[in-house]
N, C-alpha and C positions, 0 to 999 in steps of 0.2 A: 555392547550391541554394535554390529557393523552395518553401515548403511551406505548404499551406492546411490548417488544422485546423477542421473544422466542429464547432461546439460546441452543447451543450444547456445551458440556463441553470441547471439544477439540479446541485448538486455530485455528483460521481461519481468515486470514488477513482482507478480505473485510467486512464481518459482524462485526468483532471486531473494525475495524477503523470507520465504520459507527456508531456503538454504542457509541464510544468515542465522535464523533462529536455531536451526538444527545444529549448525556448527558451534554456536555459542553454548548449546546444551551438552553436546556430545563430543566436541573437539574434533581432532583429526580422524576419529573413527567414522566421520561423515566424509565420504570421498566424492568430490565433484569431478565428473569425468565426461568428456575431456575437461581439463582444468579451465575454468571460466575466467580467462585473464582479465576481462573488463571489470569484474568485481574487485579484484585486487588492485586495480588501477584507479579506484574511486568512482566508478560509474554506478549510478543507482537509477535503474529503470529507463534512462533516456537513450534512445537509439542514436540521436544526434546530441552529443554531450561536450560542449566547449569546456575548457579548463575551469572557468569560473562557475560551472554547474556541478563540478565533481565534489564528492564527499571523501576527502583523504582519510584513510584509516577506518572507514566505516565497516569494512569487511575484515573478519579475523584473518591474519596472515597464516599461511600454512607452514612457513619456515622449514620446508623440506620434510615435514612430519606426515604429510598426507601421502599414503602409499597408493600410487596409481598403476602399479605394475601388474601384469597378467590379469587384467580385468575380465576379458572374455572367459578365461579358464575359471576364474573365481565364481563368475555368474553360473557357469555350467555345473559347477560342483557344489553350489549352494552355500558358498562362503558368507554371503551377505544375508543378514536377517530380514532386510527389506530393501527393495529396489524402487526408487522414486524416479519418475520419468516425466519431464516436461513434455506436454503433448506434442510440441514441435519436433521432438526426437523419438516419438513412439516407434517409428519405422525401424529404428536401430535394433529393437528387440527381435525383429523378424530374422536376424542372422543367426539366432540361437536355436537350438533344437526344440526347446520348449520355453514357455514363459517362466520367469522365476516363480518360486512357490508363493512368495508374498510380494506383491507389486502394487504400487499406487501411481495413477496417472493424474497429472495436474493440468487442468484446462484453465489457464489464467488469462484467456483472451477477452477482448472487449465485449464480444458476443459469444454465447454458448455455442461451441462447435459440435458437429455431429460426431459422436464417439460410439462405435458399435459395442454391444455387450461383449465382455471378455473376462478372462481370469485375473481381474485387477479391481482395485477400489478406485472409483472416480471422484476426484475433488474438483470443484468448479468455483470460480470467482463470481460469475453472474448466474445465480440460480435462486429461484423462489421456493425450492424444495420439492417441486412436483415432478422433477425429471430423474429422481432416484440418485442424484449425485449428492455429495457431502459439501456443504458450503465452506469455502476457504477464501475469505476476503484478504486484502492486504493488512499490514500491521506496521508499527513504527519501530525502527531500530533504536535501541537505547542511545546510540551515538548521536542520532539526529535529534532525539528528545533533548539531550544536553546542549546541543547547538542552539536549538530554539529557545530553551529556557535561559540561556545566557543573556537574553534581552528582555527578561521578565519585568524589569523595572523601567523600561522605556516609557517616556511620557506619552500620554494618549493624545495624539494630534488629530486623529480622524474618528468619525462616528462609526463607520462601517467600511470594510475593505474587501476587495477581490482583485487578485493579481494573477493573470493566467492567460491561456490561449483560447481561441474559439475556432472550432472547425466547421460549425454549421450555422453560426449566427445566433443560436438559442441563448447561449451565455451572454452574448453582447446585448440582446434585447432585455434580459433580466437586469443586467448591470445598468443599462441606460435608464430603465424604469426606476430603479432604486436611487440612482443619482439625482433624479428629480425630487425625490422625497428628502434626501440628505445632502445638503450642499457641502458640508465638511466631510466628504468621503474620499476614499482612496480606491478608485476603480480604474482598471486598465486591462483591456483584453487585447493581447497581441496575436499575431499570426502564429501558426504552428511551426516550430523550427524544422528546417529541412537541410539537406546537404548543400543545396544551393544558397540557402539563407539560414545558417546555423544560429545566428543571433538577431532575430527580428527586432525592428525598431521598438524601443521601449522595454525590452525584456531585461530584467534585473539579474545580477549574479545571485547565486543561492544565498550567500551571506546577506546581501542587501535585501533580498526577498524576505528572509526571516526577520530582519531588523524592522522592515516597514510593516509587516503583519503585526508585530508586537506593539506598534504604535496605534493600533485600531482597537476600539472598544468592542466591536463586533466583527468577526471574520465569517466569510460566506463560502459555503461549499456547494458547488453546482455540478451536476452530472457532466461527464465528458463523453468520449466515444463509448465508454461503459459507465455504469452507475457508480461502481466502486473506484474511487480515484485516490492517488497518494495524497493529494491536497487535503482530502477529508481528514486523514490521520495527522498530517502536519498541523492543520487548523485545531485539531483536538488538543494539541500540545501547547497552544498559545495561551497566554494570560489574557484571554478575551472571551466574550460570549460567543459560542459557536452556533451558527445557524446553517442548517443543511436541508436541501431539498429532499422530500420523501423519496425513498428508493425501494422499488419492488423486488428487493433481494434480501436474502437472509444474512444476518451478521450474528455470529455466536456472541452471547453476552452483550447484546446491543446497548447503546446509550439510551437513556430514558428521556423521552420527549417531555419537556417542561420541568425536568429535574437536572439533567446534565447537558442538554443541548436544546435547540429550538428546531423543530421540524416544520416544513411548510410546503404547500403545493403551488402557490402563486405569489407574485410580488405583493399583491394587496394583503394577503394573509400575513406575509412576513412583515410588512409595514405595520400592521395592527399589533402584532406580537412584540416587535422591537420597540415601538413607541411605549407600550405598557411596561415593558421590562426596564427600559432606560430611565423610567420615572421611579424605579424601585431599586436603589443602589445595593441594598442588602441582599435582595433576591438575586441580582446579577452576580454578586460576589459568591453566593452560595452555589449557584449553577456552575460557575467557573471552577470552583473548588471541587465539586462533585465530578465534573467532566474530566479534570486532570487526574483525580483519584481513580476513576474507572479506566482511563487510558493506561496509567502506570501499573495498575493491578490486573488488567485483563487483556490489553491490546498491544503489548510490545511483541516483537517478533519471537521472543522466547515463549511467550504465552501461546502464540499461534502454533509454534512448533510442538509444544507439549500437547495442545488440543489435537493436532494432526496425528501424533504418535498414539494418543489415546484412541482415536477413531480407528486407526489401523489395527491396534490390538483387539478392539471390539469386533472388527470385521473378521479377523482371523483367529479368534478364540474358539 
């Protein structure tokens, strides 16, 4: 199978994670074009990415095996079995005489973007299934899973933890409420990194971030600019009880509330559920085990890539 992935140079979690999974499954037959240099340089999703936030070696090297020659001609003559297009680059297809016979467009933005009907399959990060798009949330690279699990045996210093940025104050209010309930907590909401301030005060390196999360009995996932956040998938990899705000979006093979994670709508609901669970150590161990099992068997980037290819085959069969 030959697959062309039209890329945008700026980091973008959903298409970048999908590309990672496709490359792991199909190798150099998946052609990122133009070559997305930031991925090979260890950047994962972050537009502003200091060195201590990089993931060295997370993306498969092409080692000169990826053939990016004569791409326009190959598209015109139907060389590729499937053309995948980050929504940010969709305009690039207009230079061709016609759309490729099989094409998928990826809307990985924080909010669903207006996409007119066309000769393509539309995948979307933020969808509840009512807009005729196919759900495509983020997933976890195996390399990041191994990084996080390196700290599985860390001693649990904190009851519950959240480390992240806050763009609208919502996260901060939830964090401050939970901090009143749990004095031995690890809560820190920093400013969003920017080019003027790439390392806001209090922001940890990626390695320190994973190490600190693994010192928590409970890790907390809150919505960001979009509901689907990379933090959710990182938290699912931790040796900790995963608590996540309910999200009005579809996740294929979603985690099971009360079995593999804790879902909540309000801090009060979360407080009640956490108190009950922390009093039942065996129940917590079982939920952590189930959550890790579901992540490893259903939600790595290779699983998301296989799901993506299956949906494309169904659409074009």
